[in-house]
Structures are given as structure tokens and as C-alpha cells.
C-alpha positions as CSV (number, residue, x, y, z in Angstrom):
1,M,33.7,-45.4,-50.6
2,V,30.2,-45.9,-51.8
3,N,29.6,-49.0,-49.0
4,S,31.1,-46.4,-46.6
5,A,28.6,-43.9,-47.5
6,K,25.5,-46.3,-47.5
7,K,26.7,-47.5,-43.8
8,M,27.0,-43.6,-42.5
9,N,23.2,-43.0,-44.4
10,M,21.9,-46.4,-42.9
11,E,23.7,-45.2,-39.2
12,E,22.5,-41.7,-39.7
13,S,18.7,-42.8,-40.5
14,K,18.4,-45.5,-37.6
15,Y,19.3,-42.6,-34.9
16,T,17.1,-39.7,-36.6
17,T,13.8,-42.7,-36.0
18,I,15.2,-43.4,-32.7
19,A,15.2,-40.1,-31.8
20,I,11.9,-39.6,-33.9
21,A,10.4,-41.9,-31.9
22,A,12.2,-41.4,-28.9
23,T,10.4,-37.3,-28.3
24,T,6.8,-38.0,-30.3
25,P,5.3,-39.1,-26.8
26,F,6.6,-36.4,-25.6
27,I,5.8,-33.9,-28.2
28,I,1.8,-35.5,-28.1
29,I,1.6,-35.7,-24.6
30,G,3.2,-32.2,-24.1
31,G,0.7,-31.2,-26.8
32,I,-2.2,-32.9,-25.0
33,C,-1.6,-31.7,-21.3
34,I,-1.4,-27.5,-23.2
35,G,-5.1,-27.8,-25.1
36,W,-6.6,-29.2,-21.4
37,K,-5.7,-26.4,-20.1
38,Y,-6.7,-24.3,-22.0
39,V,-9.9,-25.9,-22.3
40,S,-10.5,-26.7,-18.3
41,R,-9.5,-22.6,-18.2
42,A,-12.1,-21.4,-20.4
43,W,-15.0,-23.6,-19.1
44,N,-13.7,-22.2,-15.3
45,N,-14.3,-19.4,-16.3
46,K,-17.9,-19.4,-18.2
47,K,-18.7,-20.6,-14.9
48,T,-17.0,-18.0,-12.8
49,D,-18.0,-15.3,-15.0
50,H,-21.1,-14.1,-13.1
51,R,-19.2,-14.4,-9.1
52,R,-16.3,-12.3,-11.0
53,Q,-18.6,-9.7,-12.1
54,Q,-20.3,-9.0,-8.8
55,K,-16.9,-8.6,-7.3
56,I,-15.0,-5.7,-9.9
57,P,-17.1,-2.7,-8.2
58,R,-16.5,-3.9,-4.7
59,S,-12.9,-3.8,-5.4
60,I,-13.2,-0.2,-7.7
61,S,-14.8,0.8,-4.7
62,M,-12.1,-0.2,-2.2
63,A,-9.6,0.6,-4.3
64,A,-12.0,4.1,-4.7
65,I,-11.8,4.2,-0.7
66,H,-7.6,3.6,0.1
67,G,-6.2,4.3,-3.2
68,G,-3.9,7.2,-3.6
69,K,-6.8,10.1,-4.9
70,L,-6.3,11.6,-1.8
71,A,-2.7,11.6,-1.6
72,L,-2.7,13.0,-5.0
73,D,-5.0,15.9,-4.2
74,R,-2.2,17.1,-1.1
75,L,0.6,16.8,-3.3
76,V,-0.9,18.5,-6.5
77,N,-2.4,21.0,-4.0
78,Y,0.9,21.2,-1.6
79,G,2.1,23.3,-4.5
80,K,-1.0,25.8,-4.8
81,Q,-1.7,26.0,-1.1
82,Q,-0.6,30.2,0.0
83,P,0.2,30.3,3.6
84,T,-2.7,31.6,5.6
85,T,-4.8,32.1,2.8
86,Q,-8.2,30.2,3.7
87,S,-7.1,29.3,7.2
88,G,-9.1,30.5,9.3
89,D,-12.0,29.5,6.9
90,D,-10.6,26.0,7.0
91,V,-10.8,25.6,11.3
92,E,-14.7,27.0,10.6
93,Q,-15.0,24.0,8.3
94,L,-13.7,22.2,10.4
95,K,-16.4,22.2,13.2
96,T,-18.7,22.0,10.7
97,L,-17.9,19.3,9.4
98,L,-17.1,17.5,12.9
99,E,-20.9,18.8,14.1
100,N,-22.4,17.1,11.4
101,E,-24.4,13.9,12.6
102,Q,-22.4,11.6,9.7
103,P,-19.6,13.3,9.3
104,H,-17.9,13.6,5.4
105,Y,-14.0,11.6,6.2
106,K,-12.4,12.3,3.0
107,E,-13.4,16.6,3.6
108,L,-12.3,16.3,7.2
109,Q,-8.8,14.5,5.9
110,Q,-8.9,17.9,2.7
111,V,-9.4,20.3,5.4
112,L,-6.9,18.5,7.7
113,G,-3.8,18.3,4.6
114,R,-4.8,22.4,4.5
115,L,-4.0,22.9,7.8
116,E,-0.9,21.3,7.9
117,M,-0.1,22.9,5.8
118,N,-0.4,26.5,7.3
119,R,1.5,24.6,10.5
120,R,-1.7,24.8,12.7
121,E,-2.3,21.2,13.4
122,D,-2.5,22.0,17.3
123,E,-5.7,24.1,16.6
124,A,-6.9,21.3,14.5
125,I,-5.5,18.7,17.9
126,K,-7.9,20.8,20.6
127,I,-10.8,20.4,17.3
128,L,-10.2,16.8,16.7
129,K,-9.9,16.0,20.6
130,K,-13.2,18.3,22.0
131,A,-15.2,16.9,18.9
132,M,-14.3,12.9,20.3
133,K,-15.4,13.4,23.7
134,K,-18.3,14.3,22.2
135,K,-18.3,11.5,20.3
136,K,-17.9,9.8,22.8
137,A,-19.9,10.9,25.7
138,Q,-22.9,10.7,23.1
139,M,-22.9,7.3,22.0
140,K,-21.1,3.5,22.9
141,P,-17.0,4.6,23.1
142,N,-15.7,2.3,20.3
143,S,-18.1,3.7,18.2
144,K,-17.5,4.2,14.3
145,E,-17.5,7.7,14.7
146,A,-15.5,8.1,17.6
147,N,-12.6,5.5,15.9
148,E,-12.9,7.5,12.9
149,I,-11.6,10.9,14.5
150,G,-9.0,8.9,16.3
151,F,-7.3,8.3,13.1
152,L,-7.7,11.2,11.9
153,L,-5.9,13.0,15.1
154,A,-3.1,9.8,15.4
155,E,-2.6,11.5,11.5
156,L,-2.5,14.9,12.7
157,Y,-0.1,13.7,15.4
158,I,2.2,11.6,12.4
159,Y,2.5,15.0,10.5
160,K,3.2,17.4,13.5
């Protein structure tokens, strides 16, 4: 009985030794790979850190331009908007904004949103068509201002 226990113990230690010998290289190589990845990643971030700082403001500005702030403001104003409260003022404001040399398109979208909430899209469409013809006559047909007004016009047709 004592001999059989020693025999089992020797077999267990033999298998344990084989298991340790088989898995140790994988553990060591895996640790080296993880360490190498960590060190190389940190080293690459130091090299490109100045480039990343230059890109962040641009991406933030693009997010601000194409972000959902305007849509959120429109949803908030939808609950506050009273029908026919300022619609006459909004039409006049739309005309004055379009007469500017460099129109402020964010304000234009806000005014158009208020007109759309008051169901006055038809008047806004007429005004935008006149402004687009005027911009095309003044400048090149494919000018930026004419294209932006065309986009606003398409947006109004969608709302209508």
C-alpha cells in the first residue's frame, strides 16, 4: 500500500512536471507579447500626440456643425411655440437674413423651423426661391450661397 501511494505520487509529479514544462513557454511568450504591445502603443502615442491635438478641435467643430443641437432646439421650441405668435416677424426676419451678403445659415434654419411650426412653409418656399434666383443671377450658378439656399429649400419641401 505504501508502495502504491509512492507510485501514484511519482506519476502525479511526472504529469505535473510535464504540464508545467508544456505551459510555461506559452505563458512567458504571452506575457512578452502583451508587454511589447503595451510599450509599442505608448511609444507610438508619444510620436503622434502632437497630430492628435491638432485634429481634436476640427472634429469638435465638425460635430458642432453637424451635431444635433439644432434639432434639439427645434424640439424644445416646438413645445413653447404658440401658433401665429411671431410668424409675421419670422417672415421679415427671413427676408432680412437672405438679403445679407453672407447669410447666417444656422439662424436661417431656426427661422424656417419656426415658420414650419406655424404652417407657413408656402411663404418661406416662395421667399427662398426668389433668393435662390437672385443669388444665381448675382454669382455663379453653382455658388455656395445658392447651394445652401437650395438645401434649405429641399428641407422645407420635406417638411411640407
